[in-house]
N, C-alpha and C positions, 0 to 999 in steps of 0.2 A: 504494500500500500504506500502510495506517495503522500507525504505530508503536505498540507497546504502551506504556501509561503506566508511569512509574517508580512502583513501589509504595512508599507511605509507611510509616514505622515503625509508625504506629498500626495499619495493616492486618495487621501481623504477628500481632496478637492475634486476628484474625478467627476462626481455628479454635476458640480457647477460647470466644469469644463465641457462635458458632453452636452449639457442642456443649453449652453450659451448660444444665443441668437442675436441678430441685430448688432447694436453697439457693443454688447459684451463679447460677441463672437469676433467682431473686428479687432477688438483689443486683445483677445486671446491669440489670434493669428499674427497680429503685429508683434506681440511679445515672443511667440515661438519663432517667428521669422528673424527677429532681432537676435535671439539666442543662437540660432544657426549662424548668423552673420558674425557674431563674436568669435565663434570657433573656426569657421571655414571661410570667412569673408563672403562676398557675393557670388562665390564660385559654385557651380554645379558640375558634377561628373556626367559624362556621356558615354554610355556603353552600348554595344550592339548585342542583341540576343539572336541565336539561331536555335530553333526547336528541332533537335536531331531525330527524335523518335517519339511516337505516341503509344508505343507498346508499354504496358504497365501490368505488374503482377499484383498491385494493390487494388482494393475494392472500395475506396472512399465513397460515401453516399452522395457527396457534393460535387464530384469531379466526373466530367464526361468521358475521361479516358480510363475509367474504372474497368477492371478486367471483364466484368459481366456485361458491359455494353457491346453486344454482338453486332449492332448496326454500324459501328464505326469502322471506316477503312483504315487499317493500320499501316504504318510506314516506318522505315529507317532510311535516312538520307545517305546517299553514297558518299564515300570519302572524296572523290574527285569533285563532286558538286560543292561540298563544303570548302575544299581548297580554293575553288574558283571564287566563291563569295568572299572568303577571308583575304585572299592575296590579290584579287583583281577588282573587287567591288565594294570595299569597305569605305564608308563615308569619311571624309577628312576630319570631321568633328569627333570621331570615335577614338577614345584612348584605352578602352577596355572591351573585352568580348566575353559573353556569357553563353555557355552551352547548357541546354536544358533538355530533359527527357522525361517521359514517364519512368517508373522504376524498372529499368531495362539493362541489367548487367551485361548483356551481349553487346549492346551498343557502346557501353563504356569500354569494354575490352577491345572490341574490333574496330571502332571508329574514333571514339573521343580521345583515348590515350595516344594513339599514333598521331592524330591531328594536333594535339597539344604539344607533343614533342617538336613537331615541325614549326608550329607558331613560335615556340620559345627560341628555336634556332634562328628564325628568320625575322622576328619582329621584337619590339619592346612593349607590346600590348600587355596590359594587365589581364589575367585570365581568371574568370570566375566560373563556377559550375553549380548546377542545381540538378542533382541526379538521384536524390532520395537516400534511403538507408542502405548502405552497402557493406560488404565484408571488409575487415580491416586491411586485407591484402590489396584490395582495389583502391581504398583511400591512399595507401602508401604508394602504389604505382602512379596514381594521378598526381600526387605531390612530387614524386621523382620526375615525372614528365614535365612539370613546370606550372601546374595550377597552384594558385595561392589563396583563393577566396571561395569558401563553400557556403552555399545557401541551403539551409535545411529548416523548413517551416514547422512550427508547432501546430498551427491552425487553431488550436484551443489549448489552454493550459490547465483545464480541469479534467481530472482523470476519468470521471464518469462520462462527461460530455465527449471526451476523446473516443471512448469505446462506443458511445451512442452513434457517432457519425462515421465510425469505422475508419478513422484516420490511420495512417500507416503504422503497422506493428502495435506497439504499446507506447503510452506516454513516457514510461520509465526508460524504454530503449531509445526513444528519441532524445530525451534529456541526456542520457549517457553518451549517445553519439556526439552531441554538441560538446559536452565536456571533454571527450576524448580527442575530437578534432582540434579544439582550441589548445589542448595540452600538447598535441603533436605539431604545433606551429602554424596551423591554418588560421587565416582570418575568417571568422564565422559570422554569418548573418541569419537571423530567424524572423518569424513574424506570425501573424494570425489573420483570420478572416472575420470581419465584423458582420454580424447578421446571420451567421450560420443557424440553421434550424435548431431549436431548443436552447439557444444561447440565452443566458441571463446576464444581468448587470454584474452579478457576483462572479460569473465566469470571466467576464471581461476584466474585472479588477484583478482576479487571480492570475490571468494570462499576462497582463501588463507587469505584475510583480515578478512572475517567473522570468519574463524577458529581461527585466531590469537586473535580476540576480544572476543571470547566466553570463559567461565570459564571451560576450559578443562585441563585434565592432559595428554591427548594423542591425536594424530591425525594421519591420514593415507592417502596415495594416492595409488590407484590401477589402472592399465591400463584397459581400456575397452576391453572386449573380447566378440565378437558377440555371443549372446545367442540363442540356439536352441529354436524354437517355439516362437520367439518374433518378433515384428515389426522392431527391430534393427538388425536382423540376417545378413543383407546384407552389413552392414557398416563395414569399416576396423578397425583393431586395430591401436593404435597410435604407434609412434616410442618409443621403450623401452628407448633409451638414454634420451629423454625428460622426460619420467616418472621418471627415476632415478634422473635426475637433479631437478625435482620438489620435490622429497623426500629430497634431499640435501638442497633445499631452505627451506623446512619445518624445518629441523634441525637448520638452521642458524636463522630463524625467531623466533623459539620457542625452544631454546636449552634444556629446562628442561622437555620436554614432552616425553612420551613413543611413539615411532614410530615403527610400525611393518614392517618387510619384509613380502610380501604377495606372495602366491603361484602363482598367475596370472603372476607374473614377469617371472617365470620359463616356462610358456606357450610360452612366446615370445622369450626366449633364455634359454638354459640349465643352464647357470650360472647367470641368472637374480637375483635369491634369494641371492646368495653370494655377488653380486655386490650391492644389496640393503643394506646389512650389512656394506659393505665397505663405502657406501655413507652416513651412519649415523643412520641406523635403529638399534634398540636395543631390539626388541621383535621377537621371533620366535614361530611358532605354529606347533604342531604335530597333524595330523588328525587321530582321533580314531573312526570316524563314521564307523559302520559295513559295510563291503564291499557290502553286498546285497542292502543297502540303499543309499550308497554314490553316485552312478550314477544318482539317482533321486533327489539329492539335487542340482538342476540345476541352479546354479548362472550363469554359462556360457553355457557349453555344456557337454555332457556326457563323452567326452574324457578329463577328468580332469588331472591335474598334482598334485598328492597327496604327500604332505610333510610328510613322515613317520619319525620315530626317526633317522634312519640312515642318511637320506638326510639332516635333520636339523643339526645333529652333524657334518657331513662332511662340511656343509656350514659355520658353526661357526668356525671350525678349519681352513678352507681355508681362512677365513677373519681375522685370527689371533686374535680371540676373545675368551672369556671364559664364561662358564655358571654361571649365578648368583646363589648363594647359598640360597638366600631368594626370596620370591615371590614378584611380582611387587606390590601387594596390601600391603605387609608388608613394602616394600620400601617407598611407598607413605604415609603410616601412619606415618613413621618415619620423613617425611619431614613436617608434619603438626603439 
């Protein structure tokens, strides 16, 4: 049994933060944005993401790539296609690249590790990966190949809720993986989904406290978007305003962390991404997954909101921010 974390005094303010609207919300976002600026200046990092495989052995109730979704066309991108994207078509603004998959160890062994080795030999890109819970041997091989930054989400920090939504493995194994990755020298980021079915305010408080207590360099919050082909398809999305306020709370609770603006916020409102940047986010992501595969990377539904370079740069400019000239990985190395 996992013990509940001791709630910090700062989180006692959470209800006021999440319910803030109008003038109070503007003041909250100005405060969190200013806190970001104190640590990072007006700089935001720009990474590219390529979704390499939608094959997944997990069965999360909220994700369209769950193994029981038999209607989904599965894919693994070929290594040559990935090489072409990375070495011939990477936008100039990008300093970091992120490879993401369903939980697919075959793709990790046969595609991602060889590609990371080549990227490390040929470029100075920061390399981050989001590949799920793997065997220690694969973590070690990924690190040796040249990856530095591992993204491994909690989605919810409450043990009962974690089981209820069938999140990957167990909460204890997820927490152990985060601790072990950080101990082995990885920069680790985690996060959660706001508005998951059956989520309570107590779950949110517990999750934020767990994230604060973990040895992380980054964390995130994404709004729940009902996923096609999932048991959660009929549940509603949360209020964007509350999600943005939770992002602001993350910045105030952990001012030194990398916090991304996520494309799901633009599904809820056309300027959701820009507002996330104004509320304290400092990482943007350009999606470079080939168009033919993108619709089948079914985190939510096939009608995705894709952040291309133009949309990212427009959001950064609208938020009166500037692009970082160094990778987030180089920034983190300089802090250690």
